C-alpha positions in Angstrom: 0.0 0.0 0.0 1.6 3.2 -1.2 0.0 5.7 1.2 0.7 4.9 4.9 -1.1 8.0 6.0 -4.4 6.4 4.7 -3.9 3.4 6.9 -5.2 3.0 10.5 -4.4 0.2 13.0 -6.7 -1.0 15.7 -5.4 -3.3 18.4 -7.9 -5.2 20.5 -6.7 -5.3 24.1 -9.8 -4.9 26.2 -10.3 -8.5 27.4 -9.7 -9.9 30.8 -8.3 -13.3 29.7 -10.3 -15.4 32.2 -8.5 -18.6 31.2 -5.2 -17.2 32.5 -6.8 -17.7 36.0 -5.6 -14.4 37.3 -6.9 -10.8 37.8 -4.0 -9.5 35.7 -4.9 -8.1 32.3 -3.9 -10.7 29.7 -2.0 -8.3 27.5 0.3 -7.3 30.4 1.6 -10.8 31.0 5.3 -10.9 30.1 7.5 -13.0 27.8 11.2 -12.6 28.3 10.6 -9.5 30.4 8.3 -7.7 27.9 4.5 -7.4 28.0 2.6 -9.4 25.3 1.2 -6.2 23.8 4.5 -4.5 23.5 5.5 -7.1 20.9 2.5 -6.1 18.8 3.2 -2.4 19.2 6.8 -2.8 18.3 5.7 -4.7 15.2 3.3 -1.9 14.0 5.3 1.2 14.9 7.2 1.0 11.6 4.1 0.5 9.6 2.3 3.6 10.6 3.4 6.4 13.0 0.0 7.8 13.7 -3.5 6.3 13.9 -2.7 3.4 16.1 -5.7 2.8 18.3 -5.5 0.5 21.3 -8.9 -0.7 22.6 -8.8 -1.1 26.4 -11.4 -2.3 28.8 -10.6 -4.6 31.7 -8.4 -2.7 34.2 -8.1 0.0 31.5 -6.0 2.5 33.5 -3.4 -0.1 34.3 -3.1 -1.2 30.7 -3.0 2.4 29.5 -0.3 3.3 32.0 2.0 0.4 31.1 1.6 0.9 27.3 2.2 4.7 27.7 5.6 4.1 29.3 7.0 3.0 25.9 4.5 3.9 23.1 2.6 6.9 21.9 -0.8 5.6 20.9 -4.5 6.6 21.1 -6.7 4.7 23.6 -10.4 3.8 23.1 -12.3 2.6 26.1 -14.7 -0.4 25.6 -16.9 0.2 28.6 -18.8 -3.1 28.2 -17.0 -6.1 26.9 -19.5 -6.9 24.2 -17.2 -8.6 21.7 -14.7 -7.8 19.0 -17.2 -6.1 16.7 -18.2 -3.7 19.5 -14.5 -3.1 20.3 -13.7 -2.0 16.8 -16.8 0.2 16.7 -15.6 1.9 19.8 -12.2 2.6 18.2 -13.4 3.9 14.8 -14.2 7.5 15.9 -10.5 7.9 17.0 -9.2 7.4 13.5 -8.3 10.4 11.3 -10.9 11.3 8.7 -8.7 10.5 5.8 -8.2 6.8 6.8 -9.2 4.5 3.9 -8.2 1.1 5.2 -8.0 -0.4 8.7 -5.8 -3.3 10.0 -7.3 -5.0 13.0 -4.9 -6.9 15.2 -5.3 -8.9 18.4 -3.4 -7.8 21.5 -2.5 -11.3 22.4 -0.6 -12.5 19.3 3.0 -11.5 20.1 4.7 -13.6 17.4 3.2 -11.6 14.5 5.8 -10.2 12.1 5.9 -6.8 10.4 6.4 -8.5 7.0 3.2 -10.5 7.5 1.2 -7.3 8.2 2.7 -5.6 5.1 1.9 -8.7 3.0 -1.7 -8.6 4.2 -2.0 -4.9 3.4 -0.5 -5.3 0.0 -2.6 -8.4 -0.8 -5.7 -6.4 0.2 -4.7 -3.4 -1.9 -3.6 -5.4 -5.0 -6.9 -7.4 -5.1 -9.0 -4.4 -4.3 -10.8 -6.2 -1.5 -13.3 -4.8 0.9 -12.2 -7.3 3.5 -9.1 -9.4 3.6 -8.9 -12.1 6.3 -5.5 -13.5 7.4 -6.0 -17.2 7.9 -3.8 -20.2 8.5 -4.0 -24.0 8.2 -3.5 -25.8 11.5 -3.5 -29.5 12.3 -5.5 -29.1 15.5 -8.1 -26.3 15.0 -9.6 -26.6 18.5 -10.5 -23.2 19.9 -10.2 -21.3 16.6 -12.9 -19.8 14.4 -13.2 -21.8 11.2 -13.0 -20.2 7.8 -15.8 -21.7 5.8 -15.4 -21.6 2.0 -18.1 -21.9 -0.7 -18.0 -24.1 -3.8 -15.8 -21.4 -5.5 -13.2 -21.6 -2.7 -14.2 -18.1 -1.6 -15.0 -17.2 2.0 -18.6 -17.9 2.8 -18.4 -17.1 6.5 -16.3 -17.5 9.7 -17.8 -19.6 12.4 -16.6 -19.3 16.0 -16.1 -22.8 17.5 -19.0 -22.5 20.0 -21.3 -21.8 17.0 -19.9 -24.3 14.5 -21.6 -27.5 13.6 -19.8 -30.9 13.5 -18.7 -30.5 9.9 -17.4 -27.0 10.4 -15.4 -28.1 13.4 -13.4 -30.4 11.1 -12.2 -27.5 9.0 -8.5 -26.8 9.5 -8.4 -23.4 7.8 -8.8 -21.0 10.7 -9.2 -17.3 11.3 -6.2 -15.5 12.8 -8.4 -12.6 14.1 -6.3 -10.3 11.9 -7.9 -8.3 9.0 -7.5 -5.5 6.6 -10.8 -3.8 5.9 -11.9 -0.8 3.9 -13.0 1.9 6.4 -16.2 2.9 4.6 -17.4 -0.7 4.5 -16.3 -1.4 8.0 -18.5 1.5 9.3 -21.6 0.2 7.5 -21.0 -3.4 8.5 -20.5 -2.7 12.2 -23.9 -1.1 12.4 -25.5 -4.3 11.1 -24.0 -6.7 13.7 -26.4 -8.6 15.8 -26.2 -10.6 19.1 -27.6 -13.8 17.7 -24.9 -16.2 18.8 -24.1 -18.4 21.8 -21.9 -15.8 23.6 -24.3 -12.9 23.0 -21.5 -10.8 21.6 -21.0 -8.6 18.5 -18.6 -10.7 16.5 -16.3 -8.9 14.1 -16.2 -12.1 12.0 -19.9 -11.5 11.1 -18.9 -8.7 8.7 -17.8 -11.4 6.3 -21.4 -12.7 5.9 -22.6 -9.1 5.8 -20.1 -8.3 3.1 -21.3 -11.3 1.0 -24.9 -10.1 1.2 -23.9 -6.6 0.2 -21.9 -8.0 -2.8 -18.5 -6.8 -1.4 -15.2 -8.4 -2.4 -13.9 -10.7 0.3 -10.4 -12.1 0.2 -8.4 -14.6 2.2 -4.6 -14.5 2.6 -3.3 -17.8 4.0 -0.2 -17.3 6.2 2.9 -19.5 5.9 3.7 -19.9 9.6 0.9 -20.9 11.9 3.2 -20.4 15.0 3.3 -16.7 14.1 -0.4 -16.4 14.7 -0.7 -18.2 18.0 -3.0 -16.3 20.4 -2.3 -16.5 24.1 -5.4 -17.5 26.1 -3.8 -19.8 28.7 -0.6 -20.0 30.7 0.3 -23.1 28.7 0.1 -21.0 25.5 2.1 -18.3 27.1 4.9 -20.8 27.9 4.6 -22.3 24.3 5.2 -18.8 22.8 8.1 -18.1 25.1 9.8 -21.4 24.0 9.3 -20.4 20.4 10.8 -17.0 21.0 13.8 -18.6 22.7 14.4 -20.8 19.7 14.4 -18.0 17.2 
């Protein structure tokens, strides 16, 4: 993408991380002495200098204080933890008016590489997509949202595991939770999200189905390294990522 000034980045860091079995905000757990979210912020600071929005919620002031020690970003407060779709909606008003595309990242994926994000942005731009989903093939897809393709091998929808049927759960192409999305489409799609799912949350993934209904162009970039897209939800995963970093 030629014009960095037209790109905004939203990092989702509002969740508590209940499976970590602690009152500590998940993104503030450390790996090799650095917070999880600091790895993501270090990754994106060379992609854009402005329009980095971090969505905070659980123990917001503590997260804000820790991040602000090292990074200059804008914070958006998600007052009620109503899902990823709601989190992005909270962040959108903080982006500059000239933003044309938005990259959405998870605050708990510390192995993500700058090159992968650039590749996603360029893939999105080259194919003139309205939404581009970063996906990856994994042997054990347990816990991931499944990327459901239609007969033309195009994305039909993304199903969270709790909402997936038995056939969908067998799919090994999974959603990384990372996207590049046209800002004008994102605004419209977020207003159409509904709470009709098991968790009663606004899923950002539902904008894929909304996009299909609207006739928008939806793309899927498949990543080469599934380890790079590991999200940390448990202490075991934290230890796994730490071991991977030590081997790099």
